[in-house]
C-alpha positions as CSV (number, residue, x, y, z in Angstrom):
1,M,-18.5,-0.4,34.8
2,E,-15.6,-2.8,34.3
3,S,-13.5,-3.3,37.4
4,A,-11.2,-6.0,36.1
5,Q,-7.5,-5.2,36.2
6,G,-6.0,-4.3,32.9
7,V,-9.2,-3.2,31.2
8,M,-8.9,0.1,29.5
9,K,-11.3,2.9,30.3
10,S,-13.7,3.7,27.4
11,N,-12.3,7.2,26.8
12,E,-8.8,5.9,26.8
13,L,-9.8,3.1,24.3
14,E,-11.5,5.7,22.1
15,S,-8.4,7.9,22.1
16,R,-6.4,4.9,20.7
17,A,-9.1,3.7,18.4
18,A,-8.2,4.2,14.8
19,P,-4.9,5.8,14.0
20,H,-4.5,4.0,10.7
21,L,-8.0,4.7,9.5
22,H,-7.8,8.4,10.5
23,Q,-4.4,8.8,8.9
24,T,-5.6,7.3,5.6
25,L,-8.7,9.4,5.6
26,R,-6.6,12.5,6.3
27,T,-4.3,11.7,3.3
28,W,-7.4,11.2,1.0
29,S,-8.8,14.5,2.0
30,Q,-5.4,16.2,1.5
31,I,-5.1,14.7,-2.0
32,N,-8.5,16.0,-3.0
33,A,-7.6,19.5,-1.8
34,L,-4.3,19.4,-3.7
35,I,-6.1,18.2,-6.9
36,E,-8.4,21.2,-6.5
37,I,-5.4,23.6,-6.3
38,G,-3.5,21.8,-9.0
39,E,-0.1,22.3,-7.6
40,V,2.3,21.2,-4.8
41,E,4.9,23.4,-3.3
42,A,8.3,21.9,-2.5
43,D,10.0,23.6,0.4
44,G,12.2,20.7,1.6
45,N,10.3,19.9,4.7
46,S,6.6,19.4,4.0
47,L,6.1,16.6,1.6
48,N,3.7,13.8,2.6
49,L,1.9,10.9,1.0
50,A,-0.8,13.3,-0.4
51,S,1.8,15.5,-2.1
52,V,3.5,12.5,-3.8
53,V,0.1,11.0,-4.9
54,A,-1.2,14.4,-6.2
55,V,1.8,14.9,-8.4
56,G,2.4,11.3,-9.4
57,R,-1.1,10.0,-10.0
58,H,-3.1,13.2,-10.6
59,G,-0.6,15.4,-12.5
60,C,-0.4,18.3,-10.1
61,V,2.5,20.6,-11.0
62,L,5.5,21.6,-8.8
63,T,6.2,25.1,-7.5
64,F,8.8,26.8,-5.4
65,D,8.8,29.9,-3.2
66,K,11.5,32.3,-4.2
67,S,12.9,32.4,-0.7
68,V,13.3,28.6,-0.8
69,L,15.2,28.8,-4.1
70,A,17.4,31.5,-2.6
71,R,18.2,29.3,0.4
72,A,19.1,26.4,-1.9
73,E,21.6,28.6,-3.8
74,Q,23.5,29.6,-0.6
75,S,25.3,26.3,-0.7
76,I,26.9,27.2,-4.0
77,Q,29.1,29.8,-2.4
78,V,30.4,27.3,0.1
79,L,31.3,25.0,-2.8
80,Q,33.1,27.8,-4.7
81,D,35.1,28.8,-1.6
82,Y,36.5,25.3,-1.3
83,L,37.3,25.1,-5.0
84,S,39.0,28.5,-5.1
85,N,41.5,27.4,-2.5
86,G,42.4,24.3,-4.5
87,S,40.5,21.7,-2.3
88,F,39.6,18.3,-3.7
89,L,35.9,17.7,-3.3
90,Y,34.4,14.3,-4.0
91,G,32.4,14.2,-7.3
92,V,33.3,17.9,-8.0
93,N,36.9,17.5,-9.1
94,T,37.5,13.8,-8.3
95,G,36.3,10.6,-9.9
96,F,33.3,8.7,-8.6
97,G,33.0,5.7,-6.3
98,G,36.0,3.4,-6.5
99,S,37.5,5.8,-9.0
100,A,37.6,8.7,-6.5
101,D,41.4,8.6,-6.5
102,T,41.4,10.5,-9.9
103,R,41.4,14.3,-10.2
104,T,40.4,16.7,-12.9
105,E,40.1,20.5,-13.5
106,D,37.4,20.0,-16.1
107,L,34.4,20.4,-13.7
108,L,31.7,20.5,-16.4
109,G,33.2,17.6,-18.3
110,L,33.2,15.6,-15.1
111,Q,29.5,16.0,-14.8
112,R,29.1,14.9,-18.4
113,A,31.3,11.9,-17.7
114,L,29.0,11.0,-14.7
115,M,26.0,10.8,-17.1
116,Q,28.1,8.6,-19.4
117,L,28.7,6.3,-16.4
118,V,25.1,6.0,-15.3
119,Q,22.9,6.2,-18.4
120,S,23.6,2.6,-19.1
121,A,20.4,0.6,-18.4
122,I,18.2,-1.3,-20.9
123,L,15.2,0.1,-22.7
124,T,13.4,-1.6,-25.6
125,K,11.8,-0.2,-28.8
126,E,8.5,-0.6,-26.9
127,D,9.6,2.1,-24.4
128,K,10.4,4.5,-27.2
129,S,7.3,3.8,-29.3
130,E,4.1,5.8,-29.5
131,S,2.3,2.5,-29.9
132,P,3.3,0.5,-26.7
133,N,2.6,-3.2,-26.4
134,S,2.8,-3.6,-30.2
135,N,5.5,-6.3,-29.7
136,E,4.1,-9.6,-28.4
137,Y,7.5,-10.7,-27.1
138,L,9.3,-7.8,-25.6
139,D,7.4,-6.0,-22.8
140,S,8.1,-2.5,-21.6
141,H,11.3,-2.1,-19.6
142,S,10.5,1.4,-18.4
143,M,8.9,2.8,-15.2
144,P,5.3,3.9,-15.3
145,S,5.0,7.7,-15.7
146,V,3.3,7.9,-12.3
147,W,6.5,6.8,-10.7
148,V,8.6,9.2,-12.7
149,R,6.5,12.3,-11.9
150,A,6.7,11.4,-8.2
151,T,10.5,10.9,-8.5
152,V,10.9,14.3,-10.0
153,L,9.0,15.9,-7.1
154,I,10.9,14.1,-4.4
155,R,14.3,14.8,-5.9
156,C,13.5,18.5,-6.2
157,N,12.3,18.6,-2.6
158,A,15.7,17.1,-1.5
159,N,17.8,19.5,-3.6
160,V,15.9,22.6,-2.5
161,R,16.9,22.0,1.1
162,G,20.1,23.8,0.5
163,H,22.7,21.1,1.0
164,S,23.3,20.2,-2.6
165,G,25.1,23.1,-4.3
166,M,22.4,23.2,-7.0
167,T,21.3,26.3,-8.8
168,A,17.7,27.5,-9.1
169,N,17.9,26.9,-12.9
170,V,18.2,23.2,-12.5
171,L,15.4,23.0,-10.0
172,N,13.2,25.1,-12.2
173,A,14.0,23.0,-15.2
174,M,12.8,19.8,-13.4
175,A,9.6,21.7,-12.4
176,L,9.1,22.6,-16.0
177,L,9.1,19.0,-17.0
178,L,6.0,18.5,-14.9
179,K,4.4,21.7,-16.0
180,H,4.7,20.8,-19.7
181,D,3.8,17.1,-19.1
182,I,7.3,15.9,-20.2
183,V,7.9,12.6,-18.5
184,P,11.4,11.0,-18.9
185,V,11.4,7.4,-20.0
186,I,13.4,5.7,-17.2
187,P,14.6,2.1,-17.2
188,L,12.8,-0.1,-14.7
189,R,15.9,-2.1,-13.6
190,G,19.5,-1.4,-12.9
191,S,19.5,0.5,-9.5
192,L,21.1,-0.9,-6.4
193,S,19.8,2.1,-4.4
194,A,23.3,2.2,-2.9
195,S,24.8,5.4,-4.1
196,G,21.2,6.4,-4.3
197,D,19.1,5.7,-7.4
198,I,21.8,7.1,-9.6
199,M,20.7,5.3,-12.8
200,P,17.0,6.2,-12.8
201,L,17.8,9.8,-11.8
202,S,20.4,10.2,-14.5
203,Y,17.6,9.9,-17.1
204,I,15.9,12.9,-15.5
205,A,19.2,14.7,-15.7
206,G,19.5,13.7,-19.4
207,A,16.0,15.1,-20.0
208,I,16.7,18.6,-18.7
209,Q,20.0,18.5,-20.6
210,G,18.0,17.9,-23.8
211,S,19.9,14.7,-24.7
212,P,18.9,13.4,-28.1
213,D,19.2,9.8,-26.9
214,I,17.1,10.3,-23.8
215,F,13.4,9.8,-24.5
216,V,10.3,11.3,-22.9
217,R,6.5,10.8,-22.9
218,T,4.4,13.9,-23.6
219,G,0.8,14.8,-24.3
220,R,-0.9,12.7,-21.6
221,R,-3.1,15.6,-20.6
222,S,-4.3,16.4,-24.1
223,G,-5.1,12.7,-24.8
224,T,-2.5,12.4,-27.6
225,P,0.5,10.8,-25.9
226,K,3.7,10.8,-27.8
227,V,7.2,9.6,-27.3
228,K,10.0,11.9,-28.5
229,S,13.6,12.7,-27.7
230,A,14.3,15.0,-24.8
231,E,16.0,17.4,-27.3
232,Q,12.8,17.6,-29.4
233,A,10.5,17.8,-26.4
234,L,12.4,20.8,-24.8
235,N,12.5,22.5,-28.2
236,D,8.8,22.0,-28.7
237,A,8.1,23.5,-25.2
238,A,10.6,26.3,-25.7
239,I,12.6,25.2,-22.7
240,E,16.3,25.9,-22.7
241,P,18.5,22.8,-22.1
242,I,20.5,22.9,-18.9
243,V,24.3,22.6,-18.7
244,L,25.0,21.0,-15.4
245,G,27.5,22.9,-13.3
246,A,30.1,21.7,-10.8
247,K,28.5,19.0,-8.6
248,E,25.0,19.5,-10.1
249,G,24.9,16.2,-11.9
250,L,26.0,14.4,-8.8
251,S,23.5,16.4,-6.7
252,L,20.7,15.5,-9.1
253,I,21.3,11.7,-9.2
254,N,22.9,10.9,-5.9
255,G,19.8,10.3,-3.8
256,T,16.9,8.0,-2.9
257,A,14.1,9.7,-4.8
258,A,13.1,6.9,-7.1
259,A,12.9,4.2,-4.4
260,T,11.1,6.6,-2.1
261,A,8.6,7.5,-4.9
262,V,7.7,3.9,-5.6
263,A,7.6,3.0,-1.9
264,T,5.3,6.0,-1.1
265,L,2.9,5.3,-4.0
266,G,2.8,1.6,-3.0
267,L,2.1,2.5,0.6
268,Y,-0.7,4.8,-0.4
269,E,-2.5,1.8,-2.0
270,A,-1.5,-0.5,0.8
271,H,-3.3,1.7,3.3
272,Q,-6.5,1.5,1.2
273,L,-6.2,-2.3,0.8
274,A,-5.8,-2.6,4.6
275,I,-9.1,-0.7,5.2
276,L,-10.9,-2.6,2.5
277,S,-9.8,-5.9,4.1
278,Q,-11.7,-4.8,7.2
279,V,-14.9,-4.0,5.2
280,L,-14.5,-7.4,3.5
281,T,-14.2,-9.1,6.8
282,A,-17.5,-7.5,7.8
283,L,-19.1,-8.5,4.4
284,T,-17.9,-12.1,4.8
285,S,-19.4,-12.2,8.3
286,E,-22.7,-11.2,6.8
287,A,-22.5,-13.7,3.9
288,I,-22.1,-16.6,6.4
289,Y,-24.4,-15.2,9.0
290,A,-21.7,-15.1,11.6
291,N,-21.6,-14.6,15.3
292,V,-19.5,-11.4,15.6
293,E,-19.1,-11.2,19.3
294,W,-15.3,-11.2,18.6
295,T,-15.6,-7.5,17.7
296,H,-16.6,-6.6,21.2
297,P,-14.4,-3.8,22.6
298,F,-13.8,-5.7,25.9
299,I,-11.7,-8.3,24.1
300,A,-9.3,-5.7,22.7
301,S,-9.3,-3.7,25.9
302,V,-7.7,-6.6,27.8
303,R,-5.0,-7.0,25.1
304,P,-4.7,-3.3,24.1
305,H,-2.6,-3.4,20.9
306,S,-3.5,-0.3,19.0
307,G,-4.0,-2.2,15.7
308,Q,-6.3,-4.8,17.4
309,I,-8.4,-2.1,19.0
310,E,-8.7,-0.3,15.7
311,A,-9.5,-3.4,13.6
312,A,-12.2,-4.6,16.0
313,Q,-13.8,-1.2,16.2
314,N,-13.7,-0.6,12.5
315,I,-15.3,-4.0,11.6
316,R,-17.9,-3.5,14.3
317,N,-18.6,-0.1,12.9
318,F,-19.0,-1.4,9.4
319,L,-21.5,-3.9,10.6
320,H,-23.6,-1.4,12.5
321,N,-27.4,-2.2,12.0
322,S,-26.7,-5.3,10.0
323,K,-29.4,-7.9,10.0
324,L,-27.1,-10.6,8.7
325,V,-24.9,-11.1,11.8
326,Y,-25.6,-11.6,15.4
327,G,-23.5,-11.0,18.6
328,L,-23.2,-7.2,18.1
329,K,-25.5,-6.6,21.0
330,Q,-26.9,-8.9,23.7
331,D,-28.2,-11.3,21.1
332,K,-25.8,-14.2,21.5
333,D,-27.3,-17.6,21.0
334,R,-25.8,-19.8,23.7
335,F,-28.1,-22.6,22.6
336,K,-27.2,-22.6,18.9
337,K,-26.4,-26.0,17.4
338,G,-23.2,-26.4,15.4
339,L,-20.2,-24.2,15.8
340,I,-20.4,-22.1,19.0
341,Q,-17.9,-19.6,17.5
342,E,-16.5,-18.6,14.1
343,R,-13.4,-20.0,12.5
344,Y,-10.1,-18.2,12.8
345,A,-10.3,-16.3,9.5
346,L,-13.1,-14.2,11.0
347,R,-12.8,-14.6,14.7
348,S,-9.1,-13.7,14.9
349,S,-9.1,-11.0,12.2
350,P,-8.6,-8.1,14.7
351,Q,-5.6,-9.9,16.2
352,W,-4.3,-10.9,12.7
353,L,-4.6,-7.4,11.3
354,S,-3.3,-5.7,14.4
355,P,0.5,-5.8,13.6
356,Q,-0.2,-5.1,9.9
357,L,-1.9,-1.8,10.7
358,E,0.8,-0.9,13.1
359,D,3.5,-1.7,10.6
360,L,1.8,0.4,7.9
361,V,1.6,3.4,10.2
362,H,5.3,2.9,11.1
363,A,6.3,2.6,7.5
364,E,4.6,5.9,6.7
365,R,6.5,7.6,9.5
366,Q,9.8,6.3,8.0
367,L,8.9,7.4,4.5
368,I,7.8,10.9,5.6
369,V,11.3,11.4,7.1
370,E,12.9,10.2,3.9
371,L,10.6,12.4,1.7
372,N,12.0,15.5,3.6
373,S,15.6,14.5,3.9
374,T,18.9,15.3,2.1
375,S,20.2,12.2,0.6
376,D,23.2,13.6,-1.3
377,N,26.9,13.0,-0.9
378,P,28.8,15.2,-0.2
379,V,26.5,17.4,1.8
380,I,27.1,21.1,2.2
381,N,26.8,22.7,5.7
382,V,26.1,26.4,5.0
383,A,25.9,27.4,8.7
384,E,29.5,26.1,9.4
385,N,30.9,26.7,5.8
386,D,31.8,23.1,5.6
387,V,31.4,20.1,3.2
388,H,30.9,16.5,4.6
389,C,31.3,13.2,2.9
390,G,28.9,10.5,4.1
391,A,26.4,8.1,2.8
392,N,22.9,9.5,3.2
393,F,22.1,7.9,-0.2
394,Q,22.1,4.4,1.5
395,A,18.3,3.8,1.4
396,A,18.1,0.9,3.9
397,T,15.3,2.7,5.7
398,V,13.2,2.6,2.5
399,T,14.0,-1.1,2.2
400,T,12.8,-1.9,5.7
401,A,9.7,0.2,5.2
402,T,8.8,-1.6,2.0
403,E,9.5,-5.0,3.4
404,K,7.2,-4.3,6.3
405,V,4.5,-3.2,3.9
406,R,5.0,-6.2,1.7
407,L,4.7,-8.6,4.6
408,A,1.6,-6.9,5.8
409,L,0.0,-7.2,2.3
410,Q,0.8,-10.9,2.3
411,S,-0.8,-11.4,5.7
412,I,-3.9,-9.5,4.6
413,G,-4.1,-11.5,1.4
414,R,-3.9,-14.8,3.3
415,M,-6.7,-13.8,5.6
416,L,-8.9,-12.7,2.7
417,F,-8.2,-15.9,0.8
418,S,-9.4,-17.9,3.8
419,Q,-12.5,-15.8,4.1
420,T,-13.3,-16.1,0.3
421,S,-12.8,-19.8,0.4
422,E,-15.0,-20.1,3.4
423,M,-17.9,-18.4,1.6
424,I,-17.5,-20.5,-1.5
425,N,-17.2,-23.9,0.3
426,N,-20.7,-25.0,1.3
427,D,-19.3,-27.2,4.1
428,L,-18.1,-24.0,5.8
429,S,-20.6,-21.3,4.7
430,N,-23.5,-22.0,7.0
431,G,-26.0,-23.0,4.4
432,L,-25.0,-21.1,1.3
433,P,-25.1,-23.1,-2.0
434,P,-21.9,-24.7,-3.3
435,N,-19.7,-22.3,-5.2
436,L,-22.3,-19.6,-4.5
437,A,-24.4,-20.8,-7.4
438,A,-27.7,-19.0,-7.5
439,D,-29.2,-21.7,-9.8
440,D,-29.0,-25.5,-9.6
441,P,-25.5,-26.4,-8.4
442,S,-25.4,-29.6,-10.5
443,L,-24.8,-27.6,-13.6
444,S,-23.5,-24.3,-12.3
445,F,-20.1,-24.0,-10.7
446,C,-20.1,-20.2,-10.4
447,L,-17.3,-19.2,-8.1
448,K,-15.3,-22.4,-8.0
449,G,-12.8,-20.9,-10.4
450,V,-12.5,-17.8,-8.3
451,D,-11.5,-20.0,-5.4
452,V,-8.7,-21.5,-7.5
453,N,-7.6,-18.1,-8.8
454,T,-7.5,-16.6,-5.4
455,A,-5.3,-19.5,-4.2
456,A,-2.9,-18.7,-7.1
457,Y,-2.8,-15.0,-6.3
458,T,-2.2,-15.8,-2.6
459,S,0.7,-18.1,-3.5
460,E,2.3,-15.4,-5.6
461,L,1.8,-12.9,-2.9
462,G,3.5,-15.2,-0.4
463,F,6.5,-15.4,-2.8
464,L,6.6,-11.6,-3.1
465,A,6.7,-11.2,0.7
466,N,10.2,-12.7,0.8
467,P,12.8,-10.1,1.8
468,V,14.9,-8.4,-0.9
469,S,17.5,-7.0,1.5
470,N,19.3,-10.4,1.9
471,H,20.3,-10.5,-1.8
472,V,23.0,-7.8,-1.7
473,Q,25.8,-8.1,-4.2
474,S,29.1,-6.2,-4.0
475,A,29.3,-3.7,-6.8
476,E,31.4,-1.0,-8.4
477,M,35.0,-2.0,-7.5
478,H,33.8,-3.3,-4.1
479,N,33.1,0.3,-3.2
480,Q,29.4,-0.5,-3.0
481,S,29.9,-3.7,-1.0
482,I,26.7,-3.1,0.9
483,N,23.7,-1.6,-0.9
484,S,20.1,-1.2,0.1
485,L,18.3,-2.6,-3.0
486,A,15.5,-0.2,-2.0
487,L,14.1,0.4,-5.5
488,I,14.0,-3.4,-6.1
489,S,12.2,-3.9,-2.8
490,A,9.8,-1.0,-3.6
491,R,9.0,-2.5,-7.0
492,Q,8.3,-5.9,-5.4
493,T,6.0,-4.1,-3.0
494,F,4.1,-2.5,-5.8
495,A,3.8,-6.0,-7.4
496,A,2.3,-7.2,-4.1
497,V,-0.1,-4.3,-4.2
498,E,-1.3,-5.4,-7.6
499,V,-1.7,-9.0,-6.5
500,L,-3.5,-8.2,-3.3
501,S,-5.8,-5.9,-5.3
502,M,-6.8,-9.0,-7.3
503,I,-7.6,-10.9,-4.1
504,V,-9.6,-7.9,-2.8
505,A,-11.6,-7.8,-6.1
506,N,-12.2,-11.6,-5.9
507,C,-13.3,-11.4,-2.2
508,L,-15.6,-8.4,-2.8
509,Y,-17.3,-10.1,-5.8
510,T,-17.7,-13.2,-3.7
511,G,-18.9,-11.3,-0.7
512,C,-21.6,-9.5,-2.7
513,Q,-22.7,-12.8,-4.2
514,G,-22.7,-14.3,-0.7
515,V,-24.9,-11.6,0.9
516,D,-27.3,-11.7,-2.0
517,L,-27.8,-15.4,-1.6
518,R,-28.0,-15.1,2.2
519,T,-30.7,-12.5,1.8
520,L,-32.5,-14.4,-0.9
521,H,-32.9,-17.5,1.2
522,R,-33.7,-15.7,4.5
523,T,-36.4,-13.6,2.8
524,F,-37.7,-16.7,1.0
525,L,-38.1,-18.6,4.3
526,E,-39.7,-15.6,6.0
527,G,-42.2,-15.4,3.2
528,L,-42.8,-19.1,3.1
529,K,-43.6,-19.5,6.8
530,G,-47.2,-18.1,6.5
531,P,-48.3,-20.3,3.5
532,C,-46.8,-23.4,5.1
533,K,-48.6,-22.8,8.3
534,Q,-51.8,-22.2,6.3
535,L,-51.3,-25.5,4.5
536,L,-50.5,-27.6,7.6
537,S,-52.8,-25.9,10.2
538,P,-56.0,-27.9,9.3
539,H,-54.1,-31.1,10.0
540,L,-52.6,-30.1,13.4
541,N,-54.2,-31.1,16.7
542,V,-55.7,-27.9,18.1
543,N,-55.6,-29.4,21.6
544,E,-51.9,-30.0,21.5
545,P,-50.4,-28.0,24.5
546,N,-49.1,-24.5,23.6
547,M,-49.7,-25.1,19.9
548,R,-45.9,-25.7,19.5
549,A,-46.3,-28.3,16.8
550,F,-45.8,-26.0,13.8
551,D,-43.0,-24.0,15.4
552,T,-41.1,-27.2,16.2
553,F,-41.6,-28.4,12.6
554,W,-40.5,-25.0,11.2
555,E,-37.2,-25.0,13.1
556,S,-36.4,-28.4,11.7
557,F,-37.5,-27.3,8.2
558,E,-35.2,-24.3,8.2
559,L,-32.3,-26.3,9.3
560,A,-33.0,-28.9,6.6
561,W,-33.3,-26.2,4.0
562,Y,-29.8,-24.8,4.7
563,A,-28.4,-28.3,5.2
564,S,-29.5,-29.4,1.7
565,A,-28.0,-26.4,-0.1
566,S,-26.0,-28.7,-2.4
567,L,-29.1,-30.0,-4.0
568,D,-30.9,-28.7,-7.1
569,A,-34.1,-26.7,-6.3
570,A,-36.6,-29.6,-6.8
571,D,-34.6,-32.1,-4.8
572,R,-33.9,-29.5,-2.1
573,A,-37.6,-28.7,-1.7
574,A,-38.4,-32.4,-1.4
575,K,-35.5,-33.1,1.0
576,A,-36.5,-30.2,3.3
577,S,-40.1,-31.3,3.2
578,E,-39.2,-34.7,4.6
579,T,-38.9,-33.1,8.0
580,L,-42.8,-33.0,8.1
581,A,-43.0,-36.8,8.2
582,A,-40.2,-37.0,10.7
583,A,-42.0,-34.5,12.9
584,F,-45.4,-36.3,12.7
585,V,-43.9,-39.7,13.3
586,A,-41.9,-38.4,16.3
587,A,-44.9,-36.7,17.9
588,P,-48.1,-38.3,16.6
589,Q,-50.1,-36.3,19.2
590,T,-49.5,-33.2,17.2
591,H,-51.6,-34.1,14.3
592,N,-55.2,-35.4,13.7
593,N,-54.4,-39.1,13.4
594,L,-53.2,-38.9,9.8
595,T,-52.4,-42.2,8.1
596,V,-49.0,-42.8,6.6
597,A,-50.6,-42.3,3.1
598,E,-52.1,-39.0,4.2
599,V,-48.8,-37.8,5.7
600,S,-47.1,-38.7,2.4
601,K,-49.6,-36.8,0.4
602,L,-49.3,-33.7,2.6
603,Q,-45.6,-33.9,2.4
604,R,-45.8,-33.9,-1.5
605,A,-48.1,-30.9,-1.3
606,L,-45.6,-29.1,1.0
607,S,-42.8,-30.0,-1.4
608,D,-44.7,-28.5,-4.3
609,L,-45.5,-25.4,-2.3
610,V,-41.9,-24.9,-1.3
611,L,-40.5,-25.4,-4.9
612,H,-43.0,-23.1,-6.6
613,S,-42.7,-20.5,-3.9
614,Y,-38.9,-20.6,-4.1
615,L,-38.7,-20.3,-7.9
616,R,-41.1,-17.4,-7.8
617,H,-39.2,-15.7,-5.0
618,R,-35.8,-16.3,-6.7
619,D,-37.0,-14.9,-10.0
620,A,-38.4,-11.8,-8.3
621,F,-35.2,-11.4,-6.2
622,F,-33.0,-11.6,-9.3
623,R,-34.8,-8.6,-10.7
624,H,-35.1,-6.6,-7.5
625,P,-32.6,-7.7,-4.8
626,T,-33.4,-6.4,-1.3
627,T,-29.9,-7.1,0.1
628,A,-28.9,-3.6,0.8
629,E,-31.7,-3.3,3.4
630,H,-30.1,-6.0,5.5
631,L,-26.5,-4.9,5.5
632,G,-24.4,-2.9,7.9
633,K,-23.7,0.8,7.2
634,G,-20.2,0.1,5.9
635,T,-20.8,-3.0,3.9
636,R,-23.9,-1.4,2.4
637,V,-21.7,1.3,0.9
638,M,-19.5,-1.3,-0.8
639,Y,-22.4,-3.4,-2.0
640,L,-24.3,-0.6,-3.6
641,F,-21.1,0.7,-5.2
642,V,-20.5,-2.6,-6.8
643,R,-24.1,-3.3,-7.8
644,N,-25.2,0.2,-8.8
645,K,-22.2,2.4,-9.7
646,L,-20.1,-0.3,-11.3
647,G,-23.1,-2.2,-12.6
648,V,-21.7,-5.6,-11.5
649,P,-24.9,-7.8,-11.0
650,L,-25.8,-10.7,-8.8
651,H,-24.6,-13.7,-10.9
652,R,-27.7,-15.9,-11.7
653,G,-25.8,-19.0,-12.8
654,L,-25.2,-20.7,-16.0
655,V,-27.7,-18.5,-17.9
656,E,-25.2,-15.6,-17.4
657,H,-22.4,-17.2,-19.4
658,P,-22.0,-15.7,-22.9
659,V,-22.0,-18.1,-25.8
660,A,-21.8,-17.7,-29.6
661,G,-25.2,-17.5,-31.3
662,D,-27.1,-17.0,-28.1
663,P,-30.8,-16.3,-29.1
664,S,-30.9,-13.5,-26.5
665,G,-28.0,-11.7,-28.2
666,N,-26.1,-12.5,-25.0
667,M,-28.3,-10.0,-23.1
668,I,-30.1,-10.5,-19.8
669,D,-32.6,-8.0,-18.5
670,G,-31.2,-5.4,-20.8
671,R,-27.5,-5.8,-19.8
672,P,-24.8,-7.8,-21.4
673,K,-23.8,-11.3,-20.3
674,R,-20.2,-11.5,-19.3
675,S,-17.8,-14.0,-17.9
676,I,-17.2,-13.9,-14.1
677,G,-13.6,-12.8,-14.8
678,S,-14.9,-9.8,-16.8
679,W,-17.1,-8.7,-13.9
680,I,-14.3,-9.1,-11.4
681,S,-12.0,-7.1,-13.6
682,I,-14.3,-4.1,-13.4
683,I,-14.0,-4.3,-9.6
684,Y,-10.2,-4.7,-9.8
685,E,-9.9,-1.5,-11.8
686,A,-12.1,0.4,-9.3
687,V,-9.8,-0.9,-6.5
688,R,-6.6,0.3,-8.3
689,N,-7.9,3.7,-9.4
690,G,-9.2,4.5,-6.0
691,E,-12.9,4.8,-6.8
692,L,-13.8,2.1,-4.4
693,C,-12.1,3.6,-1.4
694,S,-13.2,7.1,-2.3
695,E,-16.8,5.9,-2.1
696,L,-16.2,4.4,1.3
697,F,-14.2,7.4,2.5
698,R,-16.9,9.9,1.5
699,S,-19.3,7.8,3.6
700,L,-17.0,7.8,6.5
701,G,-16.3,11.5,6.1
702,E,-20.0,12.3,6.2
703,E,-20.4,10.2,9.2
704,S,-17.6,11.9,11.0
705,M,-19.0,15.3,10.1
706,G,-22.4,14.2,11.4
707,K,-20.8,13.1,14.7
708,Q,-19.0,16.4,15.0
709,S,-22.2,18.3,14.4
710,E,-24.0,16.2,17.1
711,V,-21.2,17.0,19.6
712,M,-21.3,20.7,18.8
713,N,-25.1,20.8,19.1
714,G,-24.9,19.0,22.5
715,Q,-22.3,21.5,23.7
716,A,-24.6,24.4,22.6
717,Q,-27.5,22.9,24.4
718,T,-25.4,22.4,27.5
719,S,-24.3,26.0,27.5
720,Q,-27.9,27.1,27.2
């Protein structure tokens, strides 16, 4: 038992073990449950990441309880009481922003004028076309539909809280958009997120009003997407257009829903990327046959940051039962030649990831509060029959959350780039071939381009990590002299998610190639040892003490084999076989007085044996890799998903590259030849659509259930 001061007890360490992983797994489970139900209920208080993802990414519809709608409408009477006694209320009978010194009695006209003010951003023909991307010059300037659906949900959840003076008709109209798969086309740029995201939300308002110049996307569920005017879409769905009452236009657009939607969806993917980075760290460790004693819980226990404890434990757990690392148990090699410990990209990964995991957890807490908040102005206090002017629309909290997330993504990307480069660089990879070429490296540069691409992605990610919040411009008659820029920051965070996903795809492809080659060479040497001993034994001195001659030679041969990884197969076999002559010359008593000529002949025979054995083994391994048998329980899941479910194979070298007029029809073993980029693109799509993490989470969920069952069985046996 540890007695050192400051060491956490094992049960205390376990209780603080994996808040980020558990939180992410919980969200994933909740999303699956909501998809099964097909709907999300907005009550003003219960939205979470799962709700937003279920509606935004998976098309779940929005529902309200009648009692919640009744509560929302209570604020209308407070509003009417103030208006009936002639009070001036901001945005109800006054102008907006710096024009709030104007007054009007045309309450409905004022709400129309508000739409005139804010429906002012840029969309292109591409955004209003049923054939997007037909223009090679003008890209889309509209938000993805996923963002818009999430925005509708979040705005409804804020308005249903009963502080907005909004009728149930308006709330139901927004819910009907989701039910009938009517998604407003919202401009991507133009929001300061100061008076909330008034511009983006105004296009949702225009959609439920049936504006003929507001456009929507429909038909996604049926597989026949169309773009039409809001007027036509509502008519086709038999939905009555809404006339916005006093304050309802302002209540609908004066809030943080768009920024919060994009931030929440980005954070959901950021959580997954953070977990994948830990699996990839484990996979990189296996590729370079690392000493992973840095995952030992004692190290984190004496510096007990929750993120460090979690990262070390997760990586250690993903490596459980791996045959391609050492240092997990009491198997440290204190007599190993070369590096005594791993470089920083692996060894310090728990410390590097620690604040990133903690920041992601904190960012989620901030966004959960925002998801279930009232961000209007003015806000109606039903309990005290009062109306308050304030600035809950100022989304600085969302900005700080997204900037934390973006900085975390950049740090994760920098670590993964270092690990990827370490695997590809044969000076750093502990004996893997240059560029992870499975064939002769003189004519196969395999993953060299991936190293370059990853550097480019990492540089872009570093640029995206820069803060947005320090670029505030005074706007709207100096009324909005400080503004949060939350939607801009959230958009940049989403861009960082895209770029880091590319790095993750590169690293995963590289890691799978690395562990394949590590396993190929380890199993080759294991199989070669017997034939080599059979070849050399007749020439060894049987009277040599302890019969150590062959073992001494074999240690030198293995080191030479890995050290000559940059040579083509024939040269590598010859180079490694030179250790025989060196061993015999250094210790002549170990052999039967062989002449120099006889040693040279035996060395050539050894070289031939090595080369032919290697080529046979490599060919067999290409067809039936045995890598999965050597991996840890977490890395095995990722490897098998890439190799089996995605069908991304071990890259055999130059023979894989597709060329015009190829006699094989650009096929190899019944599968198509593809460029390396095409294979990595398949992995990237699986990262972005969630397939990759779902595979891992299912595995972790089953493991968790198994542990729970073991505990329950143990308790039952104890009670008996």
